[in-house]
C-alpha positions as CSV (number, residue, x, y, z in Angstrom):
1,X,3.4,-41.6,34.9
2,X,-0.4,-41.4,35.7
3,X,0.2,-38.9,38.5
4,X,2.3,-36.9,36.1
5,X,0.0,-36.7,33.3
6,X,-2.8,-35.9,35.7
7,X,-0.9,-33.2,37.4
8,X,1.3,-31.1,34.9
9,X,4.4,-29.5,36.1
10,X,4.2,-26.0,38.2
11,X,6.1,-24.2,35.8
12,X,4.1,-25.1,32.8
13,X,0.9,-23.6,35.0
14,X,2.9,-20.7,36.1
15,X,4.2,-20.0,32.5
16,X,0.6,-20.0,31.0
17,X,-0.6,-17.3,33.8
18,X,2.1,-15.5,33.3
19,X,1.5,-15.5,29.5
20,X,-2.2,-14.3,30.2
21,X,-1.1,-11.8,33.0
22,X,1.1,-10.0,30.2
23,X,-1.6,-10.2,28.1
24,X,-3.6,-8.3,30.4
25,X,-0.9,-5.9,31.3
26,X,-0.3,-5.3,27.4
27,X,-4.1,-4.3,26.6
28,X,-3.9,-0.8,27.9
29,X,-0.6,-0.1,25.8
30,X,-2.6,-1.7,22.8
31,X,-5.4,0.7,23.1
32,X,-3.4,3.5,23.3
33,X,-0.6,2.6,20.6
34,X,-2.7,0.4,18.1
35,X,-6.7,0.6,18.7
36,X,-7.3,4.5,19.1
37,X,-4.6,5.6,16.3
38,X,-6.9,2.9,14.0
39,X,-10.1,4.4,15.1
40,X,-9.0,7.9,14.3
41,X,-7.5,6.8,11.2
42,X,-11.1,5.2,10.2
43,X,-13.1,8.0,11.0
44,X,-10.6,10.7,9.0
45,X,-11.0,8.2,5.9
46,X,-14.7,7.4,6.2
47,X,-15.9,10.9,7.4
48,X,-15.9,12.4,3.8
49,X,-17.9,9.5,2.7
50,X,-20.3,10.1,5.5
51,X,-20.9,13.7,4.7
52,X,-21.6,13.3,1.1
53,X,-24.4,10.5,1.9
54,X,-25.7,12.9,4.6
55,X,-26.0,15.8,2.5
56,X,-27.2,13.7,-0.6
57,X,-30.4,12.9,1.8
58,X,-30.7,16.3,3.7
59,X,-33.8,18.4,2.8
60,X,-32.9,21.6,1.6
61,X,-34.0,23.5,4.7
62,X,-31.5,21.4,6.8
63,X,-28.5,22.2,4.3
64,X,-29.3,26.0,4.8
65,X,-30.1,26.1,8.7
66,X,-27.3,24.7,10.2
67,X,-28.0,26.6,13.4
68,X,-31.4,25.1,14.0
69,X,-30.5,21.5,12.5
70,X,-27.6,19.1,13.7
71,X,-25.1,19.6,10.5
72,X,-24.1,15.9,11.6
73,X,-27.5,14.3,11.5
74,X,-30.3,14.4,9.5
75,X,-34.2,14.5,10.4
76,X,-36.6,13.5,7.7
77,X,-34.2,12.1,5.3
78,X,-35.0,12.5,1.4
79,X,-34.5,11.0,-1.8
80,X,-35.4,14.0,-4.1
81,X,-31.8,14.8,-4.6
82,X,-30.9,11.6,-6.2
83,X,-33.8,11.2,-7.9
84,X,-33.2,14.5,-9.4
85,X,-29.8,13.6,-10.1
86,X,-30.5,10.4,-12.0
87,X,-33.9,11.2,-13.8
88,X,-33.8,15.0,-14.3
89,X,-30.1,15.6,-15.5
90,X,-27.9,13.7,-17.6
91,X,-26.0,11.9,-15.1
92,X,-26.5,8.3,-16.6
93,X,-25.0,9.7,-19.9
94,X,-21.9,11.5,-17.9
95,X,-21.7,8.4,-16.0
96,X,-21.1,6.2,-19.2
97,X,-18.7,8.6,-20.8
98,X,-16.4,8.3,-18.0
99,X,-16.7,4.3,-17.9
100,X,-16.1,4.2,-21.5
101,X,-13.1,6.7,-21.1
102,X,-11.6,4.9,-18.4
103,X,-12.0,1.5,-19.7
104,X,-10.4,2.2,-23.2
105,X,-7.6,4.2,-21.9
106,X,-6.9,1.8,-19.3
107,X,-6.5,-1.0,-21.8
108,X,-4.5,0.9,-24.4
109,X,-2.3,2.0,-21.3
110,X,-1.9,-1.6,-19.7
111,X,-1.2,-3.0,-23.6
112,X,1.7,-0.5,-24.1
113,X,3.0,-0.8,-20.6
114,X,3.3,-4.5,-20.9
115,X,5.1,-4.5,-24.4
116,X,7.5,-1.4,-23.0
117,X,8.0,-3.2,-19.8
118,X,8.9,-6.7,-21.2
119,X,11.2,-4.8,-23.8
120,X,13.0,-3.1,-21.5
121,X,13.5,-5.6,-18.5
122,X,13.8,-8.9,-21.0
123,X,15.3,-7.8,-24.4
124,X,18.6,-6.3,-23.0
125,X,18.9,-3.7,-25.6
126,X,21.7,-1.0,-25.7
127,X,20.5,2.2,-23.5
128,X,17.4,0.2,-21.8
129,X,18.5,1.8,-18.5
130,X,18.3,5.3,-20.0
131,X,14.8,4.5,-21.6
132,X,13.2,3.3,-18.3
133,X,14.6,6.2,-16.3
134,X,13.3,8.2,-19.2
135,X,9.8,6.7,-18.8
136,X,9.5,7.3,-15.2
137,X,10.6,10.7,-15.5
138,X,7.9,11.4,-18.1
139,X,5.5,10.3,-15.1
140,X,6.9,13.2,-13.1
141,X,5.7,16.2,-15.5
142,X,2.5,17.4,-14.0
143,X,-0.4,17.4,-16.3
144,X,-1.0,21.2,-15.5
145,X,2.3,21.7,-17.9
146,X,0.9,19.4,-20.7
147,X,-2.7,20.1,-20.9
148,X,-2.0,23.5,-22.9
149,X,-0.1,22.1,-25.6
150,X,-2.2,18.8,-25.7
151,X,-5.1,21.0,-26.4
152,X,-3.7,22.1,-29.4
153,X,-2.7,18.9,-30.8
154,X,-6.4,17.7,-30.1
155,X,-7.9,20.7,-31.9
156,X,-5.9,20.2,-34.8
157,X,-6.6,16.6,-35.4
158,X,-10.3,17.8,-34.9
159,X,-10.8,15.7,-31.7
160,X,-11.9,18.5,-29.7
161,X,-15.3,18.1,-27.7
162,X,-15.3,14.4,-28.1
163,X,-14.3,11.1,-25.5
164,X,-11.8,9.9,-28.1
165,X,-9.5,12.8,-27.3
166,X,-9.1,11.6,-23.6
167,X,-8.8,8.2,-24.6
168,X,-5.9,9.0,-26.5
169,X,-4.4,11.7,-23.9
170,X,-4.7,10.0,-20.7
171,X,-2.0,6.9,-21.8
172,X,0.6,9.6,-21.9
173,X,-0.1,10.0,-17.7
174,X,-0.8,6.4,-17.3
175,X,2.0,4.5,-19.4
176,X,5.0,5.7,-17.6
177,X,3.8,4.5,-14.2
178,X,2.5,1.4,-15.3
179,X,5.4,0.6,-17.1
180,X,7.8,1.3,-14.3
181,X,5.2,-0.9,-11.9
182,X,5.4,-3.9,-14.3
183,X,9.0,-3.7,-14.8
184,X,9.5,-4.7,-11.0
185,X,7.2,-7.6,-11.5
186,X,8.6,-8.9,-14.7
187,X,12.2,-8.9,-12.8
188,X,10.7,-11.0,-10.2
189,X,10.1,-13.7,-12.8
190,X,12.9,-16.1,-13.2
191,X,14.4,-15.8,-16.4
192,X,15.1,-19.7,-16.5
193,X,11.6,-20.1,-17.2
194,X,11.9,-18.1,-20.7
195,X,15.1,-20.0,-21.7
196,X,13.1,-23.2,-21.3
197,X,10.3,-21.9,-23.3
198,X,12.7,-20.6,-26.0
199,X,14.6,-24.3,-26.0
200,X,11.2,-25.8,-26.6
201,X,10.9,-23.6,-29.6
202,X,8.5,-20.7,-28.4
203,X,8.8,-17.4,-29.9
204,X,8.9,-14.3,-27.7
205,X,5.1,-13.4,-28.2
206,X,4.2,-16.6,-27.1
207,X,6.6,-16.2,-24.1
208,X,5.0,-12.9,-23.2
209,X,1.4,-14.2,-23.4
210,X,1.7,-17.9,-21.9
211,X,4.9,-17.6,-19.4
212,X,5.0,-13.8,-18.2
213,X,1.6,-12.7,-18.2
214,X,0.0,-15.6,-16.0
215,X,2.6,-15.3,-13.7
216,X,2.7,-11.2,-13.6
217,X,-1.5,-11.1,-12.7
218,X,-0.7,-9.4,-9.7
219,X,1.2,-6.7,-11.2
220,X,-1.3,-6.2,-14.0
221,X,-4.2,-6.1,-11.7
222,X,-2.1,-3.2,-9.4
223,X,-1.6,-1.2,-13.1
224,X,-5.4,-1.9,-14.2
225,X,-6.5,-0.6,-10.6
226,X,-4.2,2.4,-10.8
227,X,-4.9,3.6,-14.3
228,X,-8.6,3.0,-14.2
229,X,-8.6,5.2,-10.9
230,X,-6.6,8.0,-12.3
231,X,-9.0,7.9,-15.3
232,X,-12.3,8.2,-13.5
233,X,-11.0,11.1,-11.0
234,X,-9.0,13.1,-13.9
235,X,-10.4,16.8,-14.1
236,X,-8.0,19.0,-15.8
237,X,-7.6,17.2,-19.4
238,X,-11.8,16.4,-19.1
239,X,-12.7,20.2,-18.2
240,X,-10.1,21.5,-21.2
241,X,-11.1,18.8,-24.1
242,X,-14.5,18.6,-23.6
243,X,-17.3,21.4,-23.5
244,X,-20.8,20.1,-24.5
245,X,-22.8,18.8,-21.5
246,X,-23.6,15.4,-22.9
247,X,-20.0,14.6,-23.7
248,X,-18.7,15.3,-19.9
249,X,-17.2,13.1,-17.6
250,X,-18.8,12.7,-13.9
251,X,-15.9,14.9,-12.2
252,X,-16.3,17.7,-14.7
253,X,-20.3,17.4,-15.0
254,X,-21.3,17.5,-11.4
255,X,-19.5,20.8,-10.7
256,X,-20.2,22.8,-14.0
257,X,-23.7,21.7,-14.0
258,X,-24.8,22.1,-10.2
259,X,-22.6,25.1,-9.6
260,X,-24.4,28.4,-10.7
261,X,-22.2,31.2,-9.9
262,X,-21.9,31.4,-6.2
263,X,-24.9,29.4,-5.9
264,X,-24.0,25.6,-4.9
265,X,-26.5,22.9,-5.3
266,X,-25.0,20.8,-2.4
267,X,-27.6,18.0,-2.2
268,X,-27.6,17.2,-6.0
269,X,-23.5,17.9,-6.0
270,X,-22.9,15.8,-3.4
271,X,-25.5,12.9,-4.5
272,X,-23.5,13.0,-7.8
273,X,-20.3,12.3,-5.9
274,X,-21.6,9.7,-3.7
275,X,-22.9,7.8,-6.9
276,X,-19.9,8.3,-8.8
277,X,-17.6,6.9,-6.4
278,X,-19.5,3.9,-6.0
279,X,-18.2,2.2,-9.3
280,X,-14.6,2.5,-7.7
281,X,-15.8,1.1,-4.2
282,X,-17.0,-2.1,-6.1
283,X,-14.2,-2.3,-8.3
284,X,-11.8,-2.4,-5.3
285,X,-14.1,-4.7,-3.3
286,X,-14.0,-7.2,-6.2
287,X,-10.2,-7.2,-7.4
288,X,-9.2,-6.9,-3.5
289,X,-9.9,-10.8,-3.3
290,X,-8.6,-11.3,-7.0
291,X,-5.4,-9.5,-6.1
292,X,-4.6,-11.5,-2.9
293,X,-5.5,-14.9,-4.7
294,X,-3.4,-13.9,-7.5
295,X,-0.3,-13.0,-4.9
296,X,-0.8,-16.1,-3.2
297,X,-0.8,-17.9,-6.5
298,X,2.5,-16.3,-7.5
299,X,4.1,-17.2,-4.1
300,X,3.2,-20.7,-5.0
301,X,4.6,-20.7,-8.4
């Protein structure tokens, strides 16, 4: 017994060696099939952010003379463009307008989507499938077709050149997809939980607030991220409905204020795009952890 324990079978040692050798043999194939494609994808995804950051700290001479200076590197970086952006323009006001519009429109869209999705999935009224298909088809209508009639409606109500116009218009493109997304999450929640709550005397409103929404946190987070990102980056409606400089959002303002005819102020333009993308980066970095934890909690339940 002692000798056998001290000297494991040769077959086990051989299997361990074969596993080690198989790992070494598979390493070149992993480099070709996994690591190189991942490296290429990461470079393609991160290169625009690198270019924005590089351009925002380049002196004007290096931005113009690319024959003398390396376009992919910077010598003697400067913060002049960022300083001009933050202290010599209305960029903080534009950033606030974007945050205000995106937050308000996202809140309205999530509330409406939750009610619509719950009514379609749980109340089982006649024509629910037709309504759900119609809501999703409304999402497929491009904004380039809708902005002209919506501009007429906004102007007739006296909301032109007001952030309120965007808050009321953005839900028209956010609610359809958010409703469709939340319908899928609500369908995964067992109906027996609602039946138990109904037996205990809970109302539909209490079931929605205390039973459905806590279990649908991953769907709510996904819908929130989608709505907020789309509002933050939206361009056509913001360009059409807002005209005064102080009311503009970041995507429209940096294009209108830093482009003068055929003269592009690349330093300030890229600095504005870079600073404007930071809130979304922070949002994703913060909510990814909560999204994973919410998914884990939903699986446990």
